[in-house]
Structure formats: C-alpha cells, structure tokens
N, CA, C and O atoms as CSV, one atom per row, in Angstrom:
chain,resi,resn,atom,element,x,y,z
A,1,MET,N,N,94.882,84.345,110.208
A,1,MET,CA,C,96.706,84.642,109.821
A,1,MET,C,C,97.465,83.484,110.594
A,1,MET,O,O,97.445,83.139,111.775
A,2,SER,N,N,97.982,83.126,109.742
A,2,SER,CA,C,99.095,81.825,110.567
A,2,SER,C,C,99.577,82.502,111.584
A,2,SER,O,O,99.688,83.727,111.630
A,3,ARG,N,N,99.930,81.585,112.582
A,3,ARG,CA,C,100.893,82.061,113.773
A,3,ARG,C,C,102.355,82.587,113.549
A,3,ARG,O,O,102.953,83.409,114.243
A,4,MET,N,N,102.838,81.872,112.324
A,4,MET,CA,C,104.097,82.552,111.983
A,4,MET,C,C,104.272,84.112,111.517
A,4,MET,O,O,105.299,84.787,111.600
A,5,LEU,N,N,103.085,84.475,111.041
A,5,LEU,CA,C,102.902,85.778,110.468
A,5,LEU,C,C,102.323,86.728,111.294
A,5,LEU,O,O,102.327,87.950,111.140
A,6,ALA,N,N,101.752,85.977,112.313
A,6,ALA,CA,C,100.929,87.118,113.359
A,6,ALA,C,C,101.945,87.963,114.175
A,6,ALA,O,O,102.990,87.515,114.645
A,7,LYS,N,N,101.502,89.257,114.284
A,7,LYS,CA,C,102.419,90.157,114.942
A,7,LYS,C,C,102.615,89.941,116.557
A,7,LYS,O,O,101.553,89.880,117.176
A,8,SER,N,N,103.631,89.835,117.209
A,8,SER,CA,C,103.349,89.944,118.626
A,8,SER,C,C,103.506,91.390,119.101
A,8,SER,O,O,103.892,92.360,118.450
A,9,ARG,N,N,103.111,91.316,120.419
A,9,ARG,CA,C,103.013,92.737,120.883
A,9,ARG,C,C,104.415,93.424,121.310
A,9,ARG,O,O,104.496,94.489,121.922
A,10,THR,N,N,105.339,92.753,120.949
A,10,THR,CA,C,106.782,93.542,120.678
A,10,THR,C,C,107.224,93.958,119.573
A,10,THR,O,O,108.339,94.473,119.501
A,11,GLY,N,N,106.336,93.791,118.388
A,11,GLY,CA,C,106.536,94.111,116.773
A,11,GLY,C,C,107.115,93.295,116.154
A,11,GLY,O,O,107.318,93.600,114.979
A,12,TYR,N,N,107.558,92.128,116.560
A,12,TYR,CA,C,108.199,91.017,115.882
A,12,TYR,C,C,107.230,90.086,115.061
A,12,TYR,O,O,106.122,89.795,115.511
A,13,TYR,N,N,107.659,89.648,113.896
A,13,TYR,CA,C,107.045,88.660,113.336
A,13,TYR,C,C,107.700,87.357,113.315
A,13,TYR,O,O,108.822,87.202,112.834
A,14,GLY,N,N,107.035,86.455,113.815
A,14,GLY,CA,C,107.823,84.838,113.871
A,14,GLY,C,C,108.917,85.048,114.721
A,14,GLY,O,O,108.989,85.855,115.648
A,15,ARG,N,N,109.743,84.273,114.335
A,15,ARG,CA,C,111.181,84.242,115.198
A,15,ARG,C,C,112.069,85.223,115.001
A,15,ARG,O,O,112.739,85.598,115.963
A,16,TYR,N,N,112.238,85.812,113.738
A,16,TYR,CA,C,113.255,86.962,113.489
A,16,TYR,C,C,112.314,88.072,112.839
A,16,TYR,O,O,111.189,88.311,113.277
A,17,GLY,N,N,112.784,88.609,111.946
A,17,GLY,CA,C,111.988,89.633,111.259
A,17,GLY,C,C,111.390,90.818,112.501
A,17,GLY,O,O,111.402,90.679,113.724
A,18,GLY,N,N,110.921,91.912,111.736
A,18,GLY,CA,C,109.958,92.724,112.579
A,18,GLY,C,C,110.243,94.132,112.103
A,18,GLY,O,O,110.607,94.412,110.961
A,19,ARG,N,N,110.038,95.014,113.116
A,19,ARG,CA,C,110.118,96.464,112.968
A,19,ARG,C,C,111.400,96.907,113.445
A,19,ARG,O,O,111.467,96.948,114.673
A,20,PHE,N,N,112.408,97.241,112.840
A,20,PHE,CA,C,113.553,97.888,113.164
A,20,PHE,C,C,113.822,99.189,112.817
A,20,PHE,O,O,114.373,99.493,111.759
A,21,VAL,N,N,113.425,100.055,113.739
A,21,VAL,CA,C,113.469,101.509,113.440
A,21,VAL,C,C,114.226,102.238,114.623
A,21,VAL,O,O,114.261,101.610,115.682
A,22,PRO,N,N,114.783,103.369,114.589
A,22,PRO,CA,C,115.080,104.023,115.423
A,22,PRO,C,C,114.188,104.280,116.680
A,22,PRO,O,O,112.987,104.315,116.409
A,23,GLU,N,N,114.468,104.446,117.836
A,23,GLU,CA,C,113.568,104.607,118.840
A,23,GLU,C,C,112.593,105.774,118.695
A,23,GLU,O,O,111.421,105.640,119.049
A,24,THR,N,N,113.072,106.959,118.161
A,24,THR,CA,C,112.675,108.177,118.120
A,24,THR,C,C,111.542,108.218,117.034
A,24,THR,O,O,110.798,109.198,117.023
A,25,LEU,N,N,111.364,107.167,116.084
A,25,LEU,CA,C,110.201,106.948,115.427
A,25,LEU,C,C,109.269,105.937,115.700
A,25,LEU,O,O,108.260,105.874,114.999
A,26,VAL,N,N,109.474,105.024,116.740
A,26,VAL,CA,C,108.594,104.228,117.249
A,26,VAL,C,C,107.124,105.011,117.624
A,26,VAL,O,O,106.096,104.470,117.215
A,27,ALA,N,N,107.035,106.057,118.261
A,27,ALA,CA,C,105.641,106.736,118.577
A,27,ALA,C,C,104.924,106.948,117.159
A,27,ALA,O,O,103.764,106.605,116.931
A,28,ALA,N,N,105.768,107.552,116.255
A,28,ALA,CA,C,105.161,107.859,114.952
A,28,ALA,C,C,104.251,106.813,114.303
A,28,ALA,O,O,103.094,106.780,113.883
A,29,LEU,N,N,105.477,105.820,114.428
A,29,LEU,CA,C,104.849,104.438,113.593
A,29,LEU,C,C,103.859,103.927,114.287
A,29,LEU,O,O,102.899,103.500,113.644
A,30,ASP,N,N,103.840,103.855,115.556
A,30,ASP,CA,C,102.330,103.476,116.426
A,30,ASP,C,C,101.378,104.134,116.092
A,30,ASP,O,O,100.258,103.624,116.115
A,31,GLU,N,N,101.551,105.304,115.734
A,31,GLU,CA,C,100.088,106.294,115.135
A,31,GLU,C,C,99.782,105.816,113.914
A,31,GLU,O,O,98.610,105.544,113.654
A,32,VAL,N,N,100.643,105.668,113.119
A,32,VAL,CA,C,100.182,105.161,111.590
A,32,VAL,C,C,99.571,103.982,111.844
A,32,VAL,O,O,98.444,103.816,111.379
A,33,GLU,N,N,100.064,103.153,112.467
A,33,GLU,CA,C,99.618,101.832,112.774
A,33,GLU,C,C,98.015,102.003,113.183
A,33,GLU,O,O,97.098,101.464,112.563
A,34,ARG,N,N,97.886,102.690,114.120
A,34,ARG,CA,C,96.427,102.963,114.544
A,34,ARG,C,C,95.583,103.396,113.849
A,34,ARG,O,O,94.452,102.922,113.742
A,35,ALA,N,N,96.141,104.647,113.108
A,35,ALA,CA,C,95.225,105.269,111.951
A,35,ALA,C,C,94.839,104.181,110.979
A,35,ALA,O,O,93.660,103.880,110.791
A,36,PHE,N,N,95.923,103.552,110.318
A,36,PHE,CA,C,95.718,102.283,109.362
A,36,PHE,C,C,94.795,101.167,109.769
A,36,PHE,O,O,94.163,100.551,108.912
A,37,VAL,N,N,94.704,100.912,110.940
A,37,VAL,CA,C,93.791,99.869,111.846
A,37,VAL,C,C,92.322,100.446,111.769
A,37,VAL,O,O,91.311,99.818,111.455
A,38,GLU,N,N,92.431,101.913,112.156
A,38,GLU,CA,C,91.080,102.567,112.109
A,38,GLU,C,C,90.249,102.621,110.988
A,38,GLU,O,O,89.072,102.262,111.006
A,39,ALA,N,N,91.082,103.244,109.604
A,39,ALA,CA,C,90.733,103.224,108.215
A,39,ALA,C,C,90.137,101.761,107.768
A,39,ALA,O,O,88.982,101.606,107.369
A,40,ARG,N,N,91.009,100.821,107.884
A,40,ARG,CA,C,90.452,99.329,107.619
A,40,ARG,C,C,89.124,99.105,107.920
A,40,ARG,O,O,88.354,98.511,107.165
A,41,ARG,N,N,88.758,99.673,109.269
A,41,ARG,CA,C,87.203,99.213,109.748
A,41,ARG,C,C,86.028,100.249,109.528
A,41,ARG,O,O,84.859,100.180,109.906
A,42,ASP,N,N,86.741,101.320,108.738
A,42,ASP,CA,C,85.893,102.374,108.297
A,42,ASP,C,C,85.045,102.405,106.939
A,42,ASP,O,O,85.666,102.819,105.961
A,43,ARG,N,N,83.920,102.083,106.773
A,43,ARG,CA,C,83.077,101.739,105.711
A,43,ARG,C,C,83.078,102.915,104.760
A,43,ARG,O,O,83.402,102.797,103.578
A,44,LYS,N,N,82.745,103.927,105.256
A,44,LYS,CA,C,83.097,105.470,104.494
A,44,LYS,C,C,84.210,105.665,103.668
A,44,LYS,O,O,84.174,106.117,102.524
A,45,PHE,N,N,85.389,105.238,104.409
A,45,PHE,CA,C,86.878,105.604,103.928
A,45,PHE,C,C,86.804,104.305,102.834
A,45,PHE,O,O,87.337,104.584,101.760
A,46,LYS,N,N,86.233,102.923,102.918
A,46,LYS,CA,C,86.610,101.967,101.943
A,46,LYS,C,C,85.686,102.461,100.859
A,46,LYS,O,O,85.968,102.104,99.716
A,47,ALA,N,N,84.672,103.193,101.027
A,47,ALA,CA,C,83.833,103.751,100.004
A,47,ALA,C,C,84.278,104.555,98.895
A,47,ALA,O,O,83.862,104.578,97.737
A,48,GLN,N,N,85.360,105.326,99.553
A,48,GLN,CA,C,86.030,106.310,98.908
A,48,GLN,C,C,87.149,105.921,97.816
A,48,GLN,O,O,87.409,106.560,96.796
A,49,LEU,N,N,87.721,104.787,98.240
A,49,LEU,CA,C,88.675,103.891,97.598
A,49,LEU,C,C,88.382,103.844,96.226
A,49,LEU,O,O,89.062,103.146,95.474
C-alpha cells in the first residue's frame, strides 16, 4: 500500500481525510475494525464467501 493511503495510528489517511466520528462511536468502530482484520485472515470465513 502506498504511504499516502496507509492508515496512521491516529486513524488519518495521508495529510487530510480519515475517520471523523463522534467520540462515543470510536470504541465500536475499533471493534468492527478488529473483527474485519481477523475475518480477512480466516480461511474458513473466506471459504464461506
């Protein structure tokens, strides 16, 4: 992935852009992100697609 599109630890992409959500949703979105990353690595999950 190019550096411009790589996500930083703060959730921003490149110089601008990023994830701008209410603070109350940050934990839920972090949980969704973790589940997505885990599912991407799961061969059984991919086989079901």
